[in-house]
C-alpha positions as CSV (number, residue, x, y, z in Angstrom):
1,M,-239.5,-104.8,120.4
2,S,-242.8,-103.2,119.3
3,A,-243.1,-99.6,118.4
4,L,-245.5,-99.1,121.3
5,T,-243.1,-100.5,123.8
6,L,-240.2,-98.6,122.3
7,G,-242.3,-95.4,122.4
8,L,-243.2,-95.8,126.0
9,L,-239.6,-96.5,126.9
10,Y,-238.5,-93.4,124.9
11,F,-240.9,-91.0,126.5
12,G,-240.4,-92.6,129.9
13,S,-236.7,-92.2,129.7
14,T,-237.1,-88.5,128.6
15,L,-239.3,-87.8,131.6
16,V,-236.9,-89.4,134.0
17,V,-233.9,-87.5,132.6
18,M,-235.7,-84.2,132.8
19,M,-236.9,-84.9,136.3
20,A,-233.2,-85.3,137.3
21,G,-232.7,-81.6,136.6
22,I,-230.6,-81.9,133.5
23,P,-231.2,-78.9,131.1
24,I,-233.7,-79.6,128.4
25,A,-231.3,-79.4,125.5
26,F,-228.9,-81.9,127.0
27,A,-231.7,-84.2,128.3
28,L,-233.2,-84.5,124.8
29,G,-229.8,-85.0,123.3
30,A,-228.8,-87.6,125.8
31,V,-232.0,-89.7,125.3
32,A,-231.7,-89.4,121.5
33,V,-228.0,-90.5,121.4
34,S,-228.7,-93.4,123.9
35,F,-231.5,-94.8,121.8
36,M,-229.3,-94.4,118.7
37,Y,-226.7,-96.5,120.4
38,F,-229.0,-99.3,121.6
39,F,-231.7,-99.4,118.8
40,M,-230.1,-98.1,115.7
41,P,-227.1,-99.1,113.6
42,H,-223.9,-98.0,115.3
43,A,-222.9,-96.2,112.2
44,S,-225.7,-93.7,112.9
45,L,-223.7,-92.3,115.8
46,D,-221.1,-91.1,113.4
47,T,-223.8,-88.8,111.8
48,V,-225.1,-87.1,115.0
49,A,-223.2,-83.8,114.3
50,Q,-224.2,-84.0,110.6
51,N,-227.9,-84.6,111.4
52,V,-228.0,-81.7,113.9
53,Y,-226.2,-79.4,111.4
54,E,-228.5,-80.3,108.5
55,E,-231.6,-79.8,110.6
56,M,-230.4,-76.4,111.8
57,S,-229.2,-75.2,108.5
58,S,-232.7,-74.0,107.5
59,I,-232.6,-70.4,106.3
60,T,-235.8,-69.8,108.2
61,L,-234.1,-70.5,111.6
62,L,-231.6,-67.7,110.8
63,A,-234.3,-65.3,111.6
64,I,-234.3,-66.4,115.3
65,P,-231.1,-64.8,116.5
66,L,-231.7,-61.7,114.4
67,F,-235.2,-61.2,116.0
68,I,-233.6,-61.8,119.4
69,L,-231.0,-59.1,118.6
70,K,-233.8,-56.6,117.7
71,G,-235.7,-57.4,120.9
72,A,-232.5,-57.1,123.0
73,A,-231.7,-53.7,121.5
74,I,-235.0,-52.3,122.7
75,G,-235.2,-54.2,125.9
76,K,-231.7,-53.4,127.2
77,S,-232.1,-49.7,126.4
78,R,-234.6,-47.2,127.8
79,A,-236.9,-47.8,124.8
80,G,-239.1,-50.3,126.6
81,A,-239.6,-48.1,129.7
82,D,-240.3,-45.1,127.5
83,L,-242.8,-47.0,125.4
84,Y,-244.6,-48.0,128.5
85,S,-244.6,-44.5,129.9
86,A,-246.0,-43.0,126.7
87,L,-248.9,-45.5,126.6
88,H,-249.6,-44.9,130.3
89,G,-249.9,-41.2,129.6
90,L,-252.2,-41.7,126.5
91,M,-254.6,-43.9,128.4
92,G,-254.6,-42.2,131.8
93,R,-258.2,-41.1,131.7
94,I,-259.6,-44.6,131.0
95,P,-260.7,-46.6,134.1
96,G,-258.0,-49.2,134.5
97,G,-256.0,-47.3,131.9
98,L,-252.7,-48.2,133.6
99,G,-253.5,-51.9,133.3
100,I,-254.6,-51.5,129.6
101,A,-251.4,-49.5,128.9
102,N,-249.4,-52.4,130.2
103,V,-251.3,-54.9,128.0
104,F,-250.7,-52.7,124.9
105,A,-247.1,-52.1,125.9
106,C,-246.6,-55.9,126.1
107,A,-248.3,-56.3,122.7
108,L,-246.1,-53.7,121.0
109,F,-242.9,-54.9,122.6
110,A,-243.8,-58.5,121.8
111,A,-244.3,-57.5,118.1
112,M,-240.8,-56.1,118.1
113,A,-239.0,-58.8,120.2
114,G,-240.7,-62.1,119.5
115,S,-239.8,-63.3,123.0
116,S,-242.1,-63.8,126.0
117,P,-239.6,-63.7,128.8
118,A,-238.0,-60.6,127.2
119,T,-241.4,-58.9,127.1
120,C,-242.2,-59.7,130.7
121,S,-238.8,-58.4,131.8
122,A,-238.7,-55.2,129.8
123,I,-242.3,-54.1,130.5
124,G,-242.7,-55.6,133.9
125,S,-239.6,-53.9,135.4
126,A,-241.3,-50.5,134.7
127,G,-244.9,-51.5,134.8
128,I,-245.3,-53.5,138.0
129,P,-243.7,-50.8,140.3
130,E,-246.0,-48.2,138.6
131,M,-249.1,-50.2,139.1
132,R,-248.3,-51.1,142.7
133,K,-247.5,-47.4,143.4
134,R,-251.0,-46.5,142.2
135,G,-252.7,-49.1,144.4
136,Y,-253.0,-52.1,142.1
137,S,-252.8,-55.4,144.0
138,G,-249.5,-57.4,143.6
139,G,-251.3,-60.4,142.0
140,F,-253.3,-58.2,139.6
141,A,-250.2,-56.3,138.5
142,A,-248.2,-59.5,138.1
143,G,-251.0,-61.3,136.2
144,I,-251.3,-58.5,133.6
145,I,-247.5,-58.5,132.8
146,A,-247.2,-62.3,132.8
147,A,-250.2,-62.7,130.5
148,G,-249.2,-59.8,128.3
149,G,-245.8,-61.3,127.9
150,T,-247.3,-64.5,126.4
151,L,-248.2,-62.4,123.4
152,G,-244.5,-62.6,122.5
153,I,-245.0,-66.1,121.0
154,L,-248.3,-65.3,119.2
155,L,-247.8,-61.8,117.6
156,P,-245.2,-61.7,114.8
157,P,-242.2,-62.0,114.7
158,S,-242.9,-65.1,116.9
159,I,-239.9,-67.4,117.4
160,T,-242.4,-70.2,118.3
161,M,-244.2,-69.7,115.0
162,I,-240.9,-69.8,113.1
163,L,-240.3,-73.3,114.5
164,Y,-243.8,-74.4,113.8
165,A,-243.4,-73.3,110.2
166,V,-240.2,-75.3,109.9
167,S,-241.8,-78.4,111.5
168,S,-245.1,-78.3,109.6
169,E,-243.6,-77.1,106.3
170,Q,-246.2,-74.2,106.3
171,S,-245.7,-70.7,105.0
172,L,-244.1,-68.5,107.7
173,G,-245.7,-65.4,106.2
174,R,-249.2,-66.9,106.5
175,L,-248.6,-68.0,110.1
176,F,-247.5,-64.5,111.0
177,L,-250.6,-63.0,109.4
178,A,-252.8,-65.6,111.1
179,G,-251.5,-64.7,114.5
180,L,-252.5,-61.0,114.2
181,G,-256.3,-61.5,114.6
182,P,-256.2,-63.8,117.6
183,G,-253.4,-61.6,119.1
184,L,-255.7,-58.6,118.9
185,L,-258.6,-60.7,120.3
186,L,-256.4,-61.6,123.3
187,V,-255.4,-57.9,123.8
188,I,-259.0,-56.9,123.9
189,L,-260.0,-59.7,126.3
190,F,-257.0,-58.9,128.6
191,S,-257.9,-55.2,128.5
192,L,-261.6,-55.8,129.3
193,Y,-260.5,-57.9,132.3
194,A,-258.1,-55.1,133.4
195,V,-261.0,-52.7,133.4
196,F,-263.3,-55.1,135.3
197,R,-260.6,-56.0,137.9
198,Y,-259.7,-52.3,138.3
199,R,-263.3,-51.4,139.0
200,R,-263.6,-54.1,141.6
201,E,-260.4,-53.0,143.4
202,H,-261.4,-49.3,143.1
203,S,-264.8,-50.1,144.5
204,A,-263.3,-52.0,147.4
205,A,-260.9,-49.1,148.2
206,K,-263.9,-46.7,148.2
207,T,-265.7,-49.0,150.7
208,V,-262.6,-49.0,152.9
209,M,-262.4,-45.2,152.8
210,R,-266.0,-44.8,153.8
211,E,-265.6,-47.1,156.7
212,T,-262.2,-46.1,158.0
213,G,-261.4,-42.7,156.3
214,V,-258.2,-44.2,154.8
215,S,-257.7,-43.2,151.2
216,A,-255.9,-45.8,149.0
217,P,-253.6,-44.8,146.1
218,I,-255.9,-46.5,143.5
219,L,-258.5,-43.7,144.2
220,H,-256.2,-41.0,142.8
221,N,-256.1,-41.3,139.0
222,E,-253.2,-39.5,137.5
223,I,-254.3,-37.2,134.6
224,F,-251.9,-35.9,131.9
225,S,-252.3,-32.7,130.0
226,R,-252.4,-32.5,126.2
227,A,-249.0,-30.9,126.2
228,E,-247.6,-33.8,128.3
229,K,-249.2,-36.4,126.0
230,R,-247.8,-34.6,122.9
231,A,-244.3,-34.7,124.5
232,M,-244.6,-38.4,125.0
233,L,-245.5,-39.2,121.4
234,P,-241.9,-39.0,120.0
235,R,-241.0,-41.9,122.4
236,V,-243.4,-44.2,120.6
237,I,-243.5,-43.0,117.0
238,P,-240.0,-44.3,116.0
239,F,-240.6,-47.8,117.3
240,V,-244.1,-48.0,115.8
241,A,-242.5,-46.9,112.5
242,L,-239.9,-49.6,112.9
243,L,-242.6,-52.2,113.5
244,T,-244.6,-50.9,110.5
245,G,-241.6,-50.9,108.2
246,V,-240.7,-54.5,109.2
247,M,-244.2,-55.7,108.6
248,I,-244.4,-53.9,105.1
249,A,-241.1,-55.5,104.1
250,L,-242.2,-59.0,105.1
251,Y,-245.8,-59.0,103.9
252,G,-245.2,-56.8,100.9
253,G,-242.9,-59.4,99.5
254,Y,-239.9,-57.1,99.6
255,A,-237.8,-59.4,101.9
256,T,-237.7,-62.9,103.2
257,P,-238.3,-63.5,107.0
258,S,-234.6,-63.8,107.6
259,E,-233.9,-60.6,105.6
260,T,-236.7,-58.8,107.5
261,A,-235.2,-59.9,110.8
262,G,-231.8,-58.6,109.8
263,L,-233.4,-55.3,108.7
264,G,-235.3,-55.0,111.9
265,A,-232.2,-55.7,114.0
266,L,-230.1,-53.0,112.2
267,L,-232.9,-50.5,112.4
268,A,-233.4,-51.1,116.1
269,L,-229.7,-50.7,116.8
270,S,-229.7,-47.5,114.7
271,L,-232.7,-46.1,116.6
272,I,-231.3,-46.6,120.0
273,A,-228.0,-45.2,118.8
274,V,-229.7,-42.0,117.6
275,I,-232.4,-41.5,120.2
276,Y,-230.6,-42.8,123.4
277,G,-226.9,-42.5,122.4
278,V,-226.4,-46.3,122.7
279,W,-223.4,-46.7,120.4
280,R,-220.3,-47.0,122.5
281,P,-218.8,-50.6,122.9
282,A,-219.7,-50.5,126.7
283,D,-223.3,-49.7,125.8
284,V,-223.7,-52.3,123.0
285,T,-221.9,-55.1,124.8
286,P,-224.9,-56.0,127.2
287,I,-227.1,-56.2,124.1
288,L,-224.8,-58.5,122.2
289,N,-224.2,-60.7,125.4
290,S,-227.9,-61.0,126.0
291,T,-228.5,-61.9,122.3
292,L,-225.7,-64.5,122.3
293,R,-226.9,-66.2,125.5
294,E,-230.5,-66.4,124.5
295,S,-229.7,-67.4,120.9
296,T,-227.3,-70.1,122.0
297,M,-229.8,-71.6,124.5
298,L,-232.6,-71.7,121.9
299,M,-230.4,-73.1,119.1
300,M,-229.1,-75.8,121.4
301,I,-232.7,-76.7,122.3
302,I,-233.8,-76.6,118.7
303,G,-230.8,-78.8,117.5
304,M,-231.3,-81.4,120.2
305,S,-235.1,-81.4,119.7
306,L,-234.7,-82.0,116.0
307,L,-232.3,-84.9,116.7
308,Y,-234.8,-86.2,119.2
309,S,-237.5,-86.0,116.5
310,Y,-235.2,-87.7,113.9
311,V,-234.7,-90.7,116.2
312,M,-238.5,-90.9,116.9
313,S,-239.1,-91.0,113.1
314,Y,-236.3,-93.5,112.4
315,L,-237.7,-95.9,115.1
316,H,-241.2,-95.4,113.7
317,I,-242.4,-94.1,117.1
318,S,-244.0,-90.9,115.6
319,Q,-245.6,-92.7,112.7
320,S,-247.0,-95.5,114.9
321,T,-248.3,-93.0,117.4
322,A,-250.0,-91.0,114.6
323,E,-251.5,-94.2,113.2
324,A,-252.8,-95.2,116.7
325,I,-254.4,-91.8,117.1
326,V,-256.1,-92.2,113.7
327,A,-257.1,-95.8,114.6
328,L,-259.1,-94.5,117.6
329,G,-261.7,-93.4,115.0
330,L,-262.3,-90.1,116.8
331,S,-264.4,-87.5,115.0
332,K,-262.9,-84.1,114.2
333,W,-263.4,-82.1,117.4
334,P,-262.7,-84.9,120.0
335,L,-259.4,-85.5,118.1
336,L,-258.5,-81.8,118.4
337,F,-259.5,-81.9,122.1
338,I,-257.3,-84.9,122.9
339,I,-254.3,-83.4,121.1
340,L,-254.6,-80.0,122.8
341,L,-255.0,-81.7,126.1
342,M,-251.7,-83.5,125.4
343,V,-250.1,-80.1,124.6
344,V,-251.4,-78.7,127.9
345,V,-249.9,-81.6,129.9
346,L,-246.6,-81.2,128.1
347,G,-246.7,-77.5,128.9
348,F,-246.5,-78.5,132.6
349,F,-242.9,-79.6,132.0
350,L,-241.6,-78.3,128.6
351,P,-241.1,-74.9,126.9
352,P,-243.0,-74.2,123.6
353,V,-239.9,-74.8,121.5
354,S,-239.5,-78.4,122.6
355,I,-243.3,-79.1,122.5
356,I,-243.5,-78.1,118.9
357,L,-240.5,-80.0,117.7
358,M,-241.3,-83.1,119.6
359,T,-245.1,-83.3,118.8
360,A,-245.3,-82.0,115.3
361,P,-244.4,-85.3,113.6
362,I,-247.0,-87.1,115.7
363,V,-250.1,-84.7,115.7
364,L,-250.0,-83.0,112.3
365,P,-250.7,-86.0,110.0
366,P,-253.9,-87.0,111.9
367,L,-255.1,-83.4,112.0
368,K,-254.5,-82.9,108.3
369,A,-256.3,-86.1,107.6
370,A,-259.2,-84.8,109.7
371,G,-259.5,-81.7,107.6
372,F,-258.0,-79.1,109.9
373,D,-256.2,-76.1,108.4
374,L,-252.6,-76.4,109.8
375,I,-252.2,-72.7,109.7
376,W,-255.2,-72.3,112.0
377,F,-254.0,-75.1,114.2
378,G,-250.6,-73.5,114.5
379,V,-252.3,-70.4,116.0
380,V,-254.5,-72.5,118.4
381,M,-251.5,-74.6,119.5
382,T,-249.5,-71.4,120.1
383,I,-252.3,-70.0,122.4
384,V,-252.4,-73.4,124.3
385,M,-248.6,-73.1,124.7
386,E,-249.0,-69.5,125.9
387,M,-251.1,-71.0,128.8
388,G,-248.1,-73.2,129.7
389,L,-246.0,-70.1,130.2
390,I,-248.3,-68.8,133.0
391,H,-249.6,-71.9,134.7
392,P,-247.8,-74.1,137.3
393,P,-245.6,-76.1,137.8
394,V,-243.2,-74.6,135.2
395,G,-244.9,-71.3,134.1
396,L,-241.7,-69.6,132.9
397,N,-243.3,-66.1,133.0
398,I,-244.3,-66.7,136.6
399,F,-240.7,-67.0,137.6
400,V,-239.6,-64.1,135.4
401,I,-242.1,-61.9,137.3
402,K,-241.0,-63.3,140.6
403,N,-237.4,-62.4,139.7
404,I,-238.3,-58.7,138.8
405,A,-240.8,-58.3,141.7
406,P,-239.5,-60.5,144.5
407,D,-241.7,-58.8,147.1
408,I,-244.9,-60.3,145.5
409,P,-245.6,-63.7,147.1
410,L,-245.5,-66.6,144.5
411,I,-249.0,-67.7,145.5
412,D,-250.3,-64.2,144.7
413,I,-248.7,-64.3,141.2
414,I,-250.2,-67.7,140.5
415,W,-253.7,-66.5,141.5
416,G,-253.2,-63.3,139.5
417,V,-252.5,-65.2,136.3
418,L,-255.3,-67.8,136.5
419,P,-258.0,-65.5,135.2
420,F,-255.9,-64.9,132.1
421,V,-255.6,-68.7,131.6
422,G,-259.4,-68.7,131.5
423,L,-259.4,-65.9,128.9
424,M,-257.0,-67.9,126.7
425,I,-259.4,-70.9,126.9
426,L,-262.2,-68.5,125.9
427,C,-260.1,-67.3,123.0
428,I,-259.5,-70.9,121.8
429,L,-263.3,-71.6,121.9
430,I,-264.0,-68.4,119.9
431,L,-261.5,-69.5,117.3
432,C,-263.1,-72.9,117.0
433,F,-266.5,-71.3,116.3
434,A,-265.0,-68.5,114.2
435,P,-261.8,-69.8,112.5
436,G,-261.9,-66.9,110.1
437,I,-260.4,-64.7,112.8
438,A,-257.1,-66.5,112.1
439,T,-257.5,-67.5,108.5
440,W,-259.1,-64.4,106.9
441,L,-256.1,-62.2,106.8
442,P,-253.6,-64.7,105.3
443,K,-256.1,-65.5,102.6
444,A,-256.9,-61.8,101.9
445,V,-253.2,-60.8,101.7
446,M,-251.6,-63.9,100.2
447,G,-254.5,-65.6,98.4
């Protein structure tokens, strides 16, 4: 059987199994083991557990459960809500300041948690009710939180970037640094849109008041005194210090990513113990349970995805696909467009973890041959996968928002996030014309 026929059968079987509703980890594992049985030496079945263990024994992957623990410590305590409240108070005078505060709160929380769903849940549970109470439309409020949550897989410590570093054999430190510039660019674009949309809704509310005499909550901007703002600062400073300390330890060369993740987790647990009194077993148990559930789910997906990629490589599916892409003779930018379009389509069905581990063996060799910087491409691919978190039919963040704000119709949430998908596409175009936004900082810090 030719590699083309085998590849089509492999991916077709995967799609059928996933459409049957089987969880992603078990779907990938089942397809991989089935093809090992039918198309590989039967002795290879004896090495399934060994292959999965060897692929997952990377010291870099150890950082994932530790970063999840750090995020759970903050998300399961009052720290996330207090962080949001403080930013709301500091930006109260800016038009659309509440929306901007949510974007910044998502960015800061994402930089501490490394998880998109955790960011949406922690900030959205406080931010969406506050925005709606002050007159923001449901779709607008949901869109801000859903899009802000996607920063969790771009800003360091990003679990998605850890996996990309493992798959592409690139420096994790360089990837983390490369994500900072584009992450800041997205924060700015999201904030500008928040101001623009706020002004539109504010203007519409003024028109309604002139015509009917009914005053909407969005017309009454809450102002905080200097004393109130100063009282809010202690809620933010410890966690900004935590974020700064972790970054210094990582980029200063004082600790490896795994050591940095362990340090961050211990410091986060210590902070919530001191500030919020979260130290009793009954208080810590939800944090540990959440960490265990999310880590187990991710590690199962990672292990099965790596086995899936191993079978692809053994059967020469990934190599043949890469050769076919090169044989098309596409110039540099059409090649990039075709590959990113494939990632977008995969994002309709798969989470970022699976997309990276399944596509990296196929797309990275042609891109490297075309002269693309794989660090830069890692950032661009991450932004494309961010889009997959907020566009149908899967759109994980959409369903996280629906869970924490069930009164907002799903169609309103979808329309609310679409402008942010457009802003992500704009960000990708900017990075194509100005790649230095992603590559300058890694070169400046690490040479």
